C-alpha positions in Angstrom: 35.1 -20.2 223.7 35.8 -17.7 220.9 34.3 -18.7 217.5 36.5 -17.5 214.4 34.4 -17.7 211.2 36.7 -17.7 207.9 34.7 -17.0 204.8 36.4 -17.6 201.4 37.3 -19.7 198.8 39.7 -22.6 199.4 41.4 -22.2 196.2 42.3 -18.6 196.6 45.8 -18.2 197.8 44.7 -15.0 200.3 41.8 -17.2 201.7 44.4 -20.2 202.5 46.9 -17.7 203.9 43.8 -16.2 206.3 43.0 -19.8 207.2 46.6 -20.5 208.3 46.9 -17.0 210.2 43.9 -18.0 212.2 45.1 -21.2 213.1 48.2 -20.1 214.1 46.8 -17.2 216.4 44.3 -19.8 217.8 47.2 -22.1 219.0 48.1 -19.4 221.4 44.7 -19.9 223.2 44.6 -23.6 223.5 40.9 -24.8 224.0 39.6 -21.3 223.9 39.2 -20.6 220.1 37.4 -22.5 217.6 37.7 -21.8 213.8 35.0 -22.6 211.2 35.2 -22.1 207.6 32.7 -21.1 205.2 32.1 -20.7 201.5 31.4 -17.0 200.6 28.4 -18.0 198.8 27.0 -19.9 202.2 23.9 -19.0 204.0 26.0 -18.0 206.9 28.0 -15.5 204.6 24.6 -13.9 203.4 23.5 -13.3 207.0 26.5 -11.3 207.6 26.3 -9.7 204.0 29.7 -10.7 203.1 30.3 -10.5 199.4 34.1 -10.4 199.2 36.6 -12.7 200.6 38.7 -13.3 202.8 36.4 -12.4 205.5 36.8 -12.8 209.1 34.1 -12.7 211.9 35.4 -13.2 215.5 32.7 -13.6 218.4 30.0 -12.3 215.9 31.9 -9.1 215.0 33.1 -8.6 211.2 36.9 -7.9 211.4 37.5 -7.7 207.7 35.8 -8.3 204.5 38.1 -8.5 201.4 41.3 -8.3 203.4 43.6 -10.3 205.5 43.3 -9.6 209.3 47.0 -9.7 210.4 48.2 -12.2 213.2 48.9 -9.3 215.6 45.5 -8.0 215.1 43.8 -11.1 215.4 45.9 -12.1 218.5 45.2 -8.7 220.1 41.4 -8.9 219.6 41.0 -12.5 220.9 43.2 -11.8 223.9 41.0 -8.8 224.8 37.8 -11.0 224.5 39.5 -13.3 226.8 40.9 -11.0 229.2 44.3 -12.2 228.7 47.5 -11.2 226.6 48.2 -13.4 223.6 
């Protein structure tokens, strides 16, 4: 199971967009990806040193802070971790 952590503010359009992208990509890998949402002010965010949003952490690797991770890049990364094409 690949864990995708989305850090952001639910009222910010870019954060909402990142969550939508992550959900859409996860549907290509049924049962293999879990998405969790965190506030940028959470303890979890502090552990990663995240100070800007949106931020994406996949399988404990920070993919982006302050920028969107495009669907294609996220799909490719998850596919590589799972050893499959997205």
